[in-house]
C-alpha positions as CSV (number, residue, x, y, z in Angstrom):
1,M,-14.9,9.3,44.5
2,S,-17.4,8.3,47.1
3,P,-20.3,6.2,45.7
4,T,-22.8,8.8,47.0
5,E,-21.3,11.7,45.1
6,S,-23.1,13.0,42.1
7,Q,-22.0,11.4,38.9
8,R,-23.8,13.9,36.7
9,P,-21.1,15.3,34.4
10,S,-20.6,18.9,33.7
11,S,-21.3,20.0,30.1
12,R,-17.6,19.3,29.4
13,P,-14.8,18.3,31.7
14,S,-12.1,20.9,32.1
15,A,-9.6,18.1,31.3
16,F,-10.7,18.4,27.7
17,K,-9.0,21.9,27.5
18,M,-5.8,20.4,29.1
19,T,-5.8,17.6,26.6
20,K,-6.0,20.0,23.7
21,L,-3.0,21.9,25.0
22,A,-1.1,18.7,25.5
23,L,-2.0,17.6,22.0
24,V,-0.7,20.8,20.4
25,S,2.5,20.9,22.5
26,L,3.3,17.2,21.9
27,A,2.6,17.6,18.1
28,I,5.1,20.5,17.9
29,A,7.7,18.7,19.9
30,S,7.4,15.4,18.0
31,G,7.5,17.3,14.6
32,N,10.7,19.1,15.6
33,A,12.3,15.9,16.9
34,F,11.8,13.8,13.8
35,A,11.9,16.4,11.1
36,E,15.6,15.9,10.3
37,A,15.8,12.1,10.9
38,D,17.7,10.1,8.3
39,V,15.9,7.5,6.3
40,N,16.7,3.9,7.5
41,D,15.3,0.5,6.7
42,P,12.0,0.0,8.6
43,L,11.9,-2.2,11.6
44,R,10.1,-5.5,11.3
45,E,6.4,-5.0,12.2
46,G,6.0,-6.9,15.5
47,D,3.1,-9.4,16.2
48,T,2.5,-8.0,19.7
49,N,-0.3,-10.4,20.5
50,N,1.9,-13.6,20.0
51,A,-1.1,-15.4,18.7
52,L,-1.1,-18.6,16.6
53,P,-4.2,-17.3,14.9
54,T,-5.5,-18.2,11.5
55,V,-6.7,-16.5,8.5
56,E,-7.5,-16.4,5.2
57,V,-9.9,-13.9,3.9
58,T,-7.9,-10.8,3.3
59,G,-9.0,-7.2,2.8
60,Q,-10.6,-5.9,-0.3
61,T,-7.3,-4.5,-1.6
62,E,-5.7,-7.9,-1.4
63,S,-6.5,-11.1,-3.2
64,T,-3.7,-13.4,-1.9
65,V,-4.8,-16.3,0.2
66,K,-2.4,-17.6,2.8
67,R,-2.1,-21.3,3.5
68,R,-3.2,-22.6,6.8
69,S,-1.0,-25.7,6.3
70,D,2.1,-23.6,6.8
71,V,3.8,-24.0,10.2
72,S,3.8,-20.4,11.4
73,V,2.9,-18.2,14.4
74,D,1.3,-15.8,11.9
75,N,-2.5,-15.3,12.1
76,K,-3.1,-17.7,9.2
77,A,-1.9,-20.9,10.8
78,L,-4.9,-22.2,12.7
79,P,-7.8,-24.2,11.2
80,S,-10.4,-21.4,11.5
81,A,-12.2,-18.8,9.4
82,V,-10.5,-15.4,10.0
83,T,-10.9,-12.1,8.2
84,T,-7.9,-9.7,8.1
85,I,-8.6,-5.9,7.9
86,S,-5.6,-3.9,6.8
87,H,-4.8,-0.2,7.3
88,D,-5.5,0.3,3.6
89,D,-8.9,-1.3,4.0
90,L,-9.7,1.1,6.9
91,E,-8.9,4.1,4.6
92,T,-11.8,3.0,2.3
93,L,-14.5,2.6,5.0
94,N,-16.9,5.2,6.4
95,V,-15.8,4.9,10.0
96,G,-17.0,8.3,11.2
97,R,-18.2,8.5,14.8
98,D,-18.5,4.8,15.3
99,M,-15.4,2.6,15.6
100,S,-17.6,-0.5,15.1
101,N,-17.7,0.4,11.4
102,V,-14.2,-1.1,10.9
103,F,-16.0,-4.5,10.9
104,R,-18.5,-3.4,8.2
105,R,-17.3,-6.0,5.6
106,V,-16.5,-9.0,7.9
107,P,-18.7,-12.0,7.0
108,G,-21.4,-12.8,9.5
109,V,-20.5,-10.0,11.9
110,V,-23.1,-7.5,13.2
111,A,-21.2,-4.6,14.8
112,N,-22.5,-1.1,15.8
113,N,-22.4,1.5,18.4
114,I,-25.8,1.7,20.1
115,D,-26.1,5.5,19.4
116,Q,-26.2,6.4,23.0
117,G,-22.9,8.1,23.4
118,D,-19.6,6.3,24.1
119,T,-21.3,3.3,25.8
120,G,-19.6,0.4,24.1
121,N,-19.2,-1.4,20.8
122,G,-21.7,-3.9,19.8
123,F,-20.1,-7.0,18.3
124,R,-22.0,-10.1,17.5
125,M,-21.1,-13.1,15.5
126,R,-22.0,-16.8,15.2
127,G,-25.3,-16.2,17.2
128,F,-23.5,-14.9,20.3
129,A,-24.0,-11.6,22.1
130,T,-27.6,-10.4,21.7
131,Q,-28.0,-6.6,21.4
132,G,-26.8,-4.7,24.5
133,T,-24.0,-7.1,25.5
134,H,-21.4,-5.0,23.7
135,G,-19.2,-7.7,22.4
136,A,-19.1,-9.6,25.8
137,D,-18.8,-13.0,24.1
138,T,-15.8,-12.1,21.9
139,A,-12.3,-11.7,23.4
140,V,-10.8,-8.4,22.0
141,Y,-7.1,-7.6,22.3
142,V,-5.1,-4.5,21.3
143,D,-1.4,-5.1,21.2
144,G,-1.9,-8.1,23.4
145,V,-3.9,-6.1,26.0
146,P,-7.4,-7.5,26.7
147,Q,-10.2,-5.0,26.2
148,N,-13.2,-6.7,27.8
149,I,-14.2,-5.2,31.2
150,P,-15.4,-7.9,33.7
151,S,-18.4,-7.1,35.8
152,S,-18.9,-3.7,34.2
153,Q,-21.6,-1.4,35.5
154,G,-20.8,1.7,33.4
155,G,-21.5,-0.2,30.2
156,A,-23.6,-3.3,29.8
157,G,-23.2,-6.6,31.6
158,H,-20.1,-8.7,32.1
159,G,-17.2,-8.3,29.7
160,P,-18.3,-5.4,27.3
161,V,-15.7,-3.9,25.0
162,F,-15.0,-0.2,24.7
163,L,-13.0,0.7,21.6
164,E,-13.8,4.4,21.4
165,W,-10.2,5.2,22.5
166,L,-9.0,4.0,19.1
167,T,-9.1,5.8,15.8
168,P,-8.4,4.4,12.4
169,D,-5.1,6.3,12.2
170,M,-3.8,4.2,15.1
171,I,-4.6,0.8,13.6
172,E,-2.2,-1.3,11.4
173,R,-4.2,-4.5,11.2
174,I,-7.3,-6.3,12.7
175,D,-7.8,-10.1,12.7
176,V,-11.3,-11.4,13.4
177,I,-10.9,-15.0,14.4
178,K,-14.1,-17.1,14.3
179,G,-14.6,-19.6,17.1
180,P,-12.5,-20.2,20.3
181,I,-9.8,-22.1,18.4
182,S,-6.7,-20.1,19.7
183,A,-5.3,-21.1,23.1
184,L,-3.7,-17.6,23.4
185,Y,-7.1,-15.9,24.1
186,G,-8.6,-16.2,27.5
187,D,-11.8,-14.8,29.1
188,Q,-14.8,-14.1,26.9
189,N,-13.4,-16.2,24.0
190,R,-16.7,-17.9,23.2
191,A,-17.8,-16.6,19.7
192,G,-14.1,-16.0,18.9
193,A,-11.5,-13.3,19.2
194,V,-10.5,-9.9,17.7
195,D,-6.7,-9.1,17.5
196,I,-6.0,-5.5,16.8
197,R,-2.4,-4.2,16.3
198,T,-1.4,-0.6,16.3
199,R,0.9,1.2,13.9
200,T,4.6,1.5,14.6
201,G,5.5,4.6,12.6
202,G,8.8,5.3,10.9
203,H,9.7,6.8,7.5
204,D,7.7,4.2,5.7
205,Q,4.5,5.5,7.2
206,P,3.6,9.2,6.3
207,S,2.5,11.9,8.7
208,S,-0.7,13.7,8.0
209,I,-3.2,16.3,9.3
210,G,-6.9,16.1,8.4
211,V,-10.1,17.9,9.0
212,T,-13.6,16.3,8.7
213,A,-17.1,17.7,8.6
214,E,-20.2,15.4,8.9
215,S,-23.9,15.6,9.2
216,Y,-25.4,16.7,12.5
217,N,-22.5,19.0,13.4
218,G,-19.8,16.4,13.2
219,R,-16.3,17.9,13.3
220,R,-13.0,16.2,13.6
221,L,-9.3,17.3,13.7
222,S,-6.8,14.5,13.4
223,L,-3.0,14.6,13.4
224,A,-0.6,11.7,12.8
225,L,3.1,12.2,13.2
226,S,5.4,9.4,12.0
227,G,9.2,9.5,12.1
228,E,12.6,8.1,13.2
229,Y,15.5,9.3,15.3
230,N,18.6,7.3,16.2
231,D,16.8,4.1,15.1
232,I,13.8,4.8,17.3
233,K,10.5,4.8,15.5
234,S,7.8,7.2,16.7
235,Y,4.1,7.3,15.9
236,F,1.9,9.9,17.5
237,V,-1.9,10.4,16.9
238,G,-4.1,13.2,18.3
239,D,-7.8,13.3,17.5
240,L,-10.4,15.8,18.5
241,Y,-14.0,14.9,17.7
242,Q,-17.4,16.2,18.5
243,S,-20.9,15.7,17.0
244,D,-24.6,16.0,17.7
245,S,-27.0,13.2,17.0
246,F,-29.8,12.8,14.6
247,R,-31.9,12.7,17.7
248,A,-32.8,15.8,19.8
249,R,-30.6,16.9,22.8
250,A,-27.9,14.4,22.2
251,H,-24.2,15.0,21.6
252,N,-20.7,13.5,21.9
253,R,-17.4,15.2,22.7
254,R,-14.3,13.0,22.4
255,N,-10.5,13.5,22.6
256,N,-7.9,10.8,21.8
257,L,-4.1,10.8,22.3
258,F,-1.7,8.1,21.3
259,W,2.1,7.8,21.2
260,K,4.2,4.7,20.4
261,L,8.0,4.4,20.4
262,S,9.8,1.3,19.0
263,K,13.4,0.3,18.8
264,K,15.4,-2.8,17.8
265,V,17.7,-4.0,20.5
266,G,19.7,-7.2,19.9
267,D,17.4,-9.9,18.6
268,G,14.2,-8.2,19.8
269,I,12.0,-5.2,19.0
270,Y,10.9,-3.3,22.1
271,S,8.0,-0.8,22.0
272,V,6.2,1.3,24.6
273,R,3.0,3.2,23.9
274,A,0.9,5.6,26.0
275,S,-2.7,6.6,25.2
276,H,-5.3,8.9,26.8
277,Y,-9.0,9.2,26.0
278,E,-11.8,11.4,27.3
279,S,-15.5,11.5,26.4
280,D,-18.6,13.4,27.5
281,F,-22.0,12.7,26.0
282,T,-25.8,12.9,26.3
283,A,-28.1,10.3,24.7
284,A,-31.7,10.4,23.4
285,G,-32.5,6.8,24.5
286,Y,-35.0,4.5,22.8
287,L,-38.5,4.8,21.4
288,L,-41.3,2.3,21.0
289,L,-41.9,1.1,17.4
290,P,-45.8,1.2,17.9
291,S,-45.4,4.9,19.0
292,L,-43.3,5.7,15.9
293,Q,-45.8,4.0,13.6
294,A,-48.5,6.1,15.3
295,G,-46.7,9.3,14.3
296,L,-44.2,10.0,17.1
297,D,-41.3,12.2,15.9
298,P,-38.3,9.9,15.5
299,K,-36.0,12.7,16.8
300,S,-37.8,12.6,20.2
301,V,-36.0,11.9,23.4
302,Q,-37.1,8.8,25.5
303,Y,-39.3,10.1,28.3
304,N,-38.2,13.6,27.3
305,L,-35.2,13.1,29.6
306,P,-31.8,12.5,28.0
307,G,-29.3,10.0,29.3
308,F,-25.8,11.1,30.0
309,G,-22.3,9.9,30.7
310,N,-18.5,10.4,30.5
311,A,-15.4,8.3,30.3
312,E,-11.6,8.5,30.7
313,R,-9.1,5.8,29.9
314,T,-5.3,6.1,30.2
315,S,-3.0,3.2,29.2
316,L,0.7,2.4,29.3
317,V,1.8,-0.7,27.3
318,F,5.2,-2.4,26.9
319,N,5.8,-5.0,24.2
320,R,8.7,-7.2,23.1
321,V,8.8,-9.4,20.0
322,P,11.5,-11.2,18.1
323,A,13.2,-9.1,15.5
324,A,14.4,-11.5,12.8
325,S,11.8,-14.3,12.8
326,E,8.8,-15.6,14.6
327,E,10.9,-17.8,16.8
328,G,11.8,-16.3,20.2
329,W,10.2,-14.9,23.2
330,Y,7.4,-12.4,23.5
331,A,6.4,-10.1,26.4
332,T,3.6,-7.7,27.1
333,A,3.0,-5.6,30.2
334,Y,0.3,-3.0,30.7
335,A,-1.3,-0.7,33.2
336,E,-4.6,1.2,32.7
337,D,-6.8,3.6,34.6
338,F,-10.4,3.2,33.4
339,K,-13.4,5.3,34.4
340,R,-16.8,5.3,32.8
341,T,-20.2,6.6,33.8
342,R,-23.5,6.0,32.0
343,A,-27.0,7.1,33.0
344,I,-29.9,5.2,31.4
345,T,-33.3,6.9,31.4
346,T,-36.0,4.8,33.1
347,S,-38.9,7.3,33.5
348,T,-39.7,11.0,33.2
349,T,-37.8,11.7,36.4
350,Q,-35.3,8.9,36.9
351,H,-32.0,7.5,35.6
352,T,-30.1,4.4,36.5
353,V,-26.5,5.5,36.7
354,G,-23.8,2.9,36.3
355,K,-20.1,3.6,37.1
356,D,-16.8,1.7,36.7
357,D,-13.7,3.1,38.3
358,R,-10.8,0.6,37.8
359,R,-7.1,0.2,37.9
360,I,-6.1,-2.7,35.6
361,F,-2.6,-4.3,35.4
362,G,-1.4,-7.4,33.6
363,G,1.0,-9.0,31.2
364,R,1.9,-12.0,29.1
365,L,5.2,-13.9,28.6
366,A,5.4,-16.5,25.8
367,Q,8.1,-18.5,24.0
368,N,7.8,-19.7,20.4
369,L,9.9,-22.7,19.4
370,S,10.3,-24.1,16.0
371,L,11.2,-27.7,16.9
372,T,11.7,-28.9,13.3
373,E,10.6,-27.7,9.8
374,K,7.4,-29.6,10.4
375,S,6.6,-28.6,13.9
376,A,6.4,-25.7,16.3
377,V,5.0,-24.9,19.7
378,I,4.3,-21.7,21.6
379,F,3.7,-21.7,25.4
380,G,3.4,-19.1,28.1
381,A,1.4,-17.4,30.8
382,D,-0.7,-14.3,31.2
383,M,-2.1,-12.5,34.2
384,R,-4.7,-9.7,34.7
385,Y,-5.6,-7.9,37.9
386,D,-8.6,-5.5,38.2
387,E,-9.1,-3.4,41.3
388,G,-11.8,-0.7,41.9
389,D,-15.5,0.0,42.2
390,A,-18.5,-1.0,40.2
391,F,-22.1,0.2,41.0
392,R,-25.5,1.2,39.7
393,Q,-27.4,3.9,41.5
394,Q,-30.8,5.4,41.1
395,Y,-31.0,9.1,40.3
396,Q,-34.0,11.4,40.7
397,Y,-34.2,14.7,38.8
398,N,-30.5,14.2,37.8
399,L,-29.4,13.9,41.5
400,P,-28.3,10.8,43.3
401,T,-30.6,9.0,45.7
402,S,-29.6,6.6,48.5
403,N,-31.0,3.7,46.5
404,Y,-28.6,1.3,44.7
405,I,-29.1,-1.7,42.4
406,N,-25.7,-2.9,43.4
407,N,-22.4,-1.5,44.8
408,Q,-19.3,-3.6,44.9
409,G,-15.6,-3.1,45.5
410,L,-13.7,-5.6,43.3
411,Q,-10.3,-7.3,43.4
412,L,-10.3,-9.6,40.4
413,L,-7.2,-11.7,39.6
414,T,-7.0,-14.1,36.6
415,V,-3.9,-16.2,35.8
416,G,-3.7,-18.3,32.6
417,L,-1.3,-20.9,31.3
418,F,-1.4,-21.9,27.6
419,A,0.3,-24.0,25.0
420,Q,-0.4,-24.5,21.4
421,G,1.5,-26.7,18.9
422,Q,1.5,-27.5,15.2
423,Y,2.7,-30.6,13.4
424,K,2.8,-31.3,9.7
425,I,2.2,-35.0,9.3
426,V,2.7,-34.9,5.5
427,P,3.3,-31.9,3.3
428,S,-0.5,-31.6,2.7
429,L,-1.8,-32.3,6.2
430,K,-1.1,-30.3,9.4
431,V,-2.7,-31.0,12.9
432,T,-2.9,-28.5,15.7
433,G,-3.6,-28.7,19.4
434,G,-3.9,-26.3,22.3
435,L,-4.8,-26.1,25.9
436,R,-5.5,-23.2,28.3
437,Y,-5.8,-23.4,32.1
438,D,-7.3,-20.3,33.8
439,R,-7.6,-19.7,37.5
440,F,-9.7,-16.9,39.1
441,D,-9.1,-15.5,42.6
442,Y,-11.7,-12.8,43.4
443,S,-12.4,-10.7,46.5
444,I,-15.8,-9.0,46.4
445,D,-16.9,-6.3,48.9
446,N,-20.6,-6.0,48.6
447,R,-21.4,-2.6,50.1
448,K,-25.1,-2.9,49.5
449,L,-25.5,-6.2,51.3
450,P,-22.3,-6.7,53.3
451,A,-23.3,-10.2,54.4
452,A,-22.9,-11.3,50.7
453,S,-19.3,-10.1,50.6
454,T,-17.1,-13.1,49.7
455,D,-14.0,-14.5,48.1
456,Y,-14.2,-16.7,45.0
457,T,-11.8,-19.2,43.6
458,G,-12.5,-21.1,40.4
459,S,-10.7,-22.6,37.4
460,V,-11.3,-23.9,33.9
461,F,-9.5,-26.0,31.2
462,T,-10.3,-25.3,27.6
463,P,-8.6,-27.6,25.0
464,K,-8.5,-27.0,21.2
465,Y,-7.9,-29.4,18.3
466,G,-7.8,-29.0,14.6
467,A,-6.5,-30.0,11.2
468,V,-5.8,-28.5,7.8
469,W,-5.7,-30.5,4.6
470,T,-4.3,-28.9,1.4
471,V,-6.1,-30.9,-1.2
472,S,-4.5,-28.9,-4.0
473,P,-2.6,-25.6,-4.3
474,A,-6.0,-24.0,-4.9
475,F,-8.1,-25.8,-2.3
476,E,-7.8,-26.2,1.4
477,L,-10.1,-27.9,4.0
478,F,-10.0,-27.2,7.7
479,A,-11.8,-28.5,10.8
480,N,-11.6,-28.0,14.5
481,V,-13.1,-28.8,17.9
482,A,-12.5,-26.1,20.6
483,Q,-13.6,-24.9,23.9
484,G,-13.8,-21.3,25.1
485,F,-15.1,-19.8,28.4
486,R,-16.5,-16.8,30.2
487,S,-15.8,-16.1,33.8
488,P,-18.6,-15.6,36.4
489,A,-19.7,-12.0,36.9
490,A,-19.2,-10.5,40.4
491,E,-23.0,-9.9,40.7
492,Q,-23.6,-13.6,40.0
493,I,-21.3,-14.6,42.8
494,S,-22.4,-12.0,45.3
495,S,-26.0,-10.9,44.5
496,S,-27.4,-7.6,45.7
497,G,-31.1,-8.2,46.0
498,S,-33.7,-5.6,45.2
499,L,-33.3,-1.8,45.0
500,G,-32.3,-0.3,48.3
501,P,-29.7,1.6,50.3
502,L,-26.1,0.6,51.3
503,N,-25.4,-1.6,54.3
504,G,-28.7,-3.5,54.0
505,T,-29.3,-7.0,55.5
506,G,-29.4,-10.3,53.8
507,G,-27.7,-11.4,50.6
508,V,-27.0,-14.6,48.8
509,I,-23.5,-15.9,48.0
510,S,-23.1,-18.3,45.0
511,N,-19.4,-18.9,45.0
512,S,-19.8,-22.5,43.7
513,I,-20.6,-21.1,40.2
514,K,-18.2,-22.3,37.5
515,P,-17.1,-20.4,34.4
516,T,-19.4,-20.9,31.4
517,K,-17.8,-23.3,28.9
518,V,-18.6,-23.3,25.2
519,K,-17.8,-26.2,22.8
520,S,-17.5,-25.3,19.2
521,Y,-17.3,-27.5,16.1
522,D,-16.2,-25.9,12.8
523,T,-15.4,-27.1,9.3
524,G,-14.7,-25.0,6.2
525,F,-12.8,-24.5,3.0
526,T,-10.8,-21.9,1.1
527,S,-10.6,-22.1,-2.7
528,T,-8.9,-20.0,-5.4
529,P,-10.6,-21.0,-8.7
530,G,-8.5,-18.4,-10.5
531,N,-5.6,-16.0,-9.8
532,N,-8.0,-13.2,-9.0
533,W,-10.9,-15.1,-7.5
534,T,-11.3,-16.5,-3.9
535,L,-14.0,-18.5,-2.3
536,G,-14.4,-19.4,1.3
537,G,-16.9,-20.8,3.7
538,A,-17.5,-22.4,7.1
539,V,-20.2,-24.4,8.9
540,Y,-20.3,-24.3,12.7
541,Y,-22.1,-25.8,15.7
542,T,-21.7,-24.4,19.2
543,L,-23.0,-25.8,22.5
544,N,-22.9,-23.6,25.6
545,E,-22.8,-26.4,28.1
546,D,-23.5,-24.5,31.3
547,E,-25.2,-21.2,30.8
548,I,-25.4,-19.1,34.0
549,V,-28.9,-17.9,34.6
550,N,-30.9,-16.3,37.4
551,T,-33.2,-19.2,38.6
552,A,-34.9,-17.3,41.5
553,P,-34.5,-13.9,43.2
554,D,-30.8,-13.5,44.1
555,V,-30.0,-17.1,43.0
556,Y,-27.7,-17.7,40.1
557,Q,-26.9,-21.2,38.9
558,S,-25.2,-23.0,36.0
559,V,-28.1,-24.7,34.2
560,G,-29.3,-25.6,30.8
561,D,-27.7,-25.3,27.4
562,T,-27.8,-22.9,24.5
563,T,-27.3,-24.1,20.9
564,R,-26.1,-22.2,17.9
565,K,-25.8,-23.5,14.3
566,G,-25.0,-21.7,11.1
567,F,-22.8,-21.1,8.2
568,E,-20.9,-18.3,6.4
569,L,-19.9,-17.9,2.7
570,E,-17.7,-15.3,1.0
571,T,-16.4,-14.6,-2.5
572,R,-14.1,-11.9,-3.8
573,Y,-13.0,-11.2,-7.3
574,Q,-10.3,-8.8,-8.6
575,F,-11.1,-7.9,-12.2
576,N,-7.9,-6.0,-12.7
577,D,-5.8,-3.4,-10.8
578,A,-8.6,-1.0,-10.9
579,A,-11.8,-3.0,-10.0
580,S,-12.8,-5.6,-7.4
581,V,-16.0,-6.8,-5.7
582,Y,-16.9,-8.9,-2.7
583,L,-20.1,-10.7,-1.5
584,N,-20.7,-12.6,1.7
585,Y,-23.6,-14.1,3.5
586,G,-24.1,-15.3,7.1
587,R,-26.9,-17.6,8.1
588,I,-27.8,-18.5,11.7
589,I,-29.9,-21.6,11.5
590,T,-30.4,-22.0,15.2
591,A,-29.7,-19.6,18.1
592,R,-31.8,-20.7,21.1
593,I,-32.0,-21.5,24.7
594,N,-32.6,-25.3,25.0
595,N,-34.5,-25.1,28.3
596,P,-35.9,-21.6,28.7
597,T,-37.3,-20.4,31.9
598,P,-41.1,-20.8,31.9
599,G,-42.8,-17.7,30.5
600,T,-39.8,-16.6,28.4
601,G,-38.9,-17.1,24.8
602,A,-36.4,-19.6,23.5
603,M,-35.0,-17.8,20.5
604,L,-32.0,-15.4,21.0
605,S,-32.2,-12.0,19.4
606,V,-29.6,-12.3,16.6
607,P,-30.2,-11.8,12.9
608,R,-30.9,-15.0,11.0
609,H,-29.6,-13.5,7.7
610,T,-26.7,-11.1,7.2
611,Y,-25.8,-9.9,3.7
612,K,-22.8,-7.8,2.8
613,A,-21.6,-6.8,-0.7
614,G,-19.5,-4.1,-2.3
615,G,-16.9,-3.0,-4.8
616,Q,-14.0,-0.7,-5.4
617,Y,-12.9,1.1,-8.5
618,K,-9.7,3.1,-9.1
619,T,-9.1,5.4,-12.1
620,P,-6.7,8.2,-13.0
621,M,-8.5,11.5,-13.1
622,G,-6.7,14.6,-14.2
623,P,-3.4,14.9,-12.4
624,G,-4.5,12.6,-9.6
625,K,-6.3,9.3,-8.8
626,L,-10.0,8.7,-7.9
627,T,-11.0,5.7,-5.7
628,T,-14.7,4.9,-5.2
629,N,-16.1,2.3,-2.8
630,I,-19.7,1.1,-2.3
631,D,-20.8,-1.2,0.5
632,V,-24.2,-2.7,1.1
633,Y,-25.2,-4.2,4.5
634,V,-28.5,-6.0,5.3
635,T,-29.8,-7.8,8.4
636,D,-33.1,-9.7,8.4
637,G,-35.0,-12.1,10.5
638,N,-34.0,-10.8,13.9
639,P,-36.5,-12.2,16.5
640,F,-37.8,-10.4,19.6
641,Y,-40.6,-11.1,22.1
642,S,-43.4,-8.7,23.2
643,G,-46.8,-8.8,24.7
644,T,-48.4,-10.8,27.5
645,P,-48.1,-13.7,27.0
646,S,-44.9,-13.3,25.0
647,T,-45.3,-13.5,21.3
648,S,-42.4,-13.9,18.9
649,K,-42.0,-11.3,16.1
650,D,-39.2,-10.2,13.7
651,M,-37.6,-6.8,13.8
652,P,-37.9,-4.7,10.6
653,V,-35.3,-5.3,8.0
654,Y,-32.3,-3.1,8.3
655,T,-30.4,-1.9,5.2
656,R,-27.4,0.4,4.9
657,Y,-25.6,1.7,1.8
658,D,-22.2,3.3,2.1
659,L,-20.6,5.3,-0.7
660,K,-17.1,6.9,-0.5
661,A,-15.1,8.7,-3.1
662,T,-11.4,9.6,-2.5
663,Y,-9.3,11.8,-4.7
664,D,-5.5,11.7,-4.2
665,Y,-3.3,14.5,-5.7
666,R,0.3,14.7,-4.7
667,Q,0.3,15.2,-0.9
668,W,-3.4,16.0,-0.7
669,Q,-6.3,13.7,-0.2
670,A,-10.0,14.7,-0.3
671,S,-12.8,12.3,0.5
672,L,-16.6,12.5,0.3
673,F,-19.0,10.0,1.9
674,Y,-22.7,9.3,1.9
675,I,-24.7,6.8,4.0
676,L,-28.2,5.8,3.1
677,Q,-30.5,3.9,5.6
678,P,-33.7,3.8,3.6
679,H,-36.2,1.9,5.9
680,E,-38.2,4.3,8.0
681,F,-38.3,2.0,11.0
682,G,-35.2,-0.2,10.3
683,S,-32.6,-0.1,13.0
684,D,-29.6,-2.3,13.9
685,I,-30.2,-1.1,17.5
686,A,-33.3,-2.5,19.0
687,Y,-34.7,-4.5,21.9
688,G,-37.8,-6.5,22.5
689,T,-40.0,-5.5,25.5
690,T,-43.5,-6.4,26.8
691,A,-44.8,-3.1,25.3
692,G,-43.2,-3.7,21.9
693,L,-39.9,-3.2,20.1
694,L,-37.7,-0.4,21.5
695,L,-35.3,1.0,18.9
696,S,-33.0,3.9,18.2
697,P,-34.3,5.6,15.0
698,M,-31.7,6.1,12.3
699,P,-31.4,9.1,9.9
700,K,-32.1,8.3,6.3
701,H,-29.2,10.3,4.9
702,Q,-25.7,11.2,6.3
703,F,-23.0,13.1,4.5
704,G,-19.4,13.9,5.3
705,A,-16.1,15.3,3.8
706,T,-12.5,15.0,4.8
707,L,-9.4,16.9,3.6
708,R,-6.0,15.5,4.5
709,Y,-2.4,16.6,3.9
710,F,0.4,14.1,4.0
711,F,4.0,15.1,4.9
C-alpha cells in the first residue's frame, strides 16, 4: 500500500467473513480426520525454545520446587528467579479480552492492555518499561519465535510486543525469566524474557467448544480440536471475539486461527504450525484526572474523536526438538506477515496514524551436549530479517494529509551466536556461564528526509555468569551477573526532523550509535520449610550503562546511566488437595535516570509497590466439582510529573479483585467471573503530562460467564 493511501479502516474488513468460513470448514475437516484415530502414547512435549532457562516458582496448582543445581536444559537450570504458568493455571484466571491477564499472578510484574484496542501488551518488571512501551524491554518468544517488533510505528516505540494473536487455549506453558541471564535470548532482553510454548494436541488433550458472554457486549466463540492420526498429533484452535468498551464509541473485533501438527521421526519430534489473526477496533483515548475530578463523565471520548486501528498477522513456524532426552539438536524456522495500523487522537480534528507493514523471516539452530553427568553445554546461532515499511502520518478529519512524522523503508538483519554451559563442581554447587554475540546490518530508506537514508552496522557482546548452591534439600541460594541489550531504533539512526511532507531536505544520520547494554546483578533463594510450603525471593541491581536519548533536535546519542534496584518475595501454601493460597510483593527501591536532561524529572514511571495475593478452593458439589479462585492485585507509588516547572506526584492507588467459580460435570464446564476495580480514579493505564495525569478510566464492575463442552 502506498504511504499516501488512507489507512482509515472500514467498520470491519471483509476478510473477517472469509476467516469465519475458513474456521468452520477447517473445524469440520479436522473433526472428521481425527474422530476415528486410535489412542497412542503421547509424544514428548518439545521444548521448542531450546532455552537453558531457570525456574522455580510454579503455578498455583503445583507446589513442587525444581532444583536449579540440576544439570539440565529445562527452564529451571539457571540461577535466576522464574515463574512458570501452566495451562491449568490459565484455566483459573480471568483472561477475557486482555491476554496480559495471563501474567496476573507473577511476582513484581505489571501487565495490561492499554484499553485502546489491540495496540500491544504492556509488560513491566524490575523497573523497566514505563507505561506505553508495551513490553519493549522484555524479550518475548513463542515457540522460539521472537515477538518484539523493532522500530514499530503501528504500536509504541522500539520493540513492543503484540500477543493478541494468542488465546489461552493455544498455550501449554509460560516461563517468565527475571533478568537477562539466559544467553539464548537476544534483542530486548534487558528486564528479562518470556518463553511461551503452544500446545501440541493428541488424545491426552481434549477437544472443546465454548461460548462466553461478558460485560459491555463481550462475546466469544472458541473451538479447540485435538487428535491423532497415523502418529501425527493435531491441534486446532479457532476463536471469534468481539466486545464494546466501558468507554463510549469504542469496540474491538478479533478473529484468531491456529493449527499445529507434530510427529516423531527418528530421534526427533518435528512440528509445523500456522496461525492467522485479524483485528479491527476503535478507541476512546485518555482523559485528564483533573477533568474527571471536576465531574467529566468517565465514559467520555478524548477530544470527542475516537482513535481507530486494525491488524493482521499470519505466521508459519517449523520446529525440531530431540524426542528421547534433552540432548540433541534443535531447529526453528519461521515466516510472518505483519500489518498493524493505529490512529492516536491528538486534537478535536486530528489523528497521528502509525503503520507497520512487515515481512519477517528467521530461524535458530542449536546443539545441546551433555559432556558428563556434571556438565553440559548448548550452543548455536539465530537470525532474523525484517523487511517493510514503518511510518507515522498526520490525519485531518479522518483523512490523510501530506504531513509525516517519519516514513521509512526498513531492511533489518540481526545475526546472533550464543553458547551457555553448566558445570557441577560438587554435588551441592553448580556454576553457569554464557555469551552472546549479535551483529546488526540495517538499510534504512528515509522517505521523509532522503539525505538521512543510511546503512548501519553494529555489534554487541553480552556475557552471563551465575552459581547455584544447594545448602540443604530444602534451601537453595543463587546469584548471577549478566548483560542484556537493546538494538538502536531506526529513527535514532536516521532521524526525520519536524512534521512535514515526504522528500524534504536535511536530515541527521547517527550511525555510530551502539546498542544499549544493561548489566544486572541478582541474588536470591528458594526454600521449602514444609512439604506444602514454598518461599522464594530475589534482590536485584541493574545499571543501564549507555541509555540512548535525544540530546538535541534530530540528535540521538548514547549518554548517561539509569539505575534500578529492588526486591521480590513470594510464598505459597497448599493446605490440602482442596485449598491453596499465595502472596507476593514486589518493591522497586530505585528506578531513576542518573543524569536527567535539564527540566525533566529523574524518576521513572513504574510502581514502587506491587502486591498480589489469592487462593483456590476445590470441593465436590452434587454430581460435579466446584473450583473457586480469588486474586487481589494492587499497585501503589507510581510517580509522574506534571505542571510547569515539573512537579513529581504519585498516581492514585490501583486495586483489582478477580473472582472466578468453575463447575465441572462430566463433559460440561460452566464458569462465572467477576472483576471489581473499586477506586474511582484508579487505573493501571496512565501517563504524566504538563496538564496533569492522563488515564484510561476503568469500570468498577465486570461480569462474565462461559459454557464449555469437552469431547
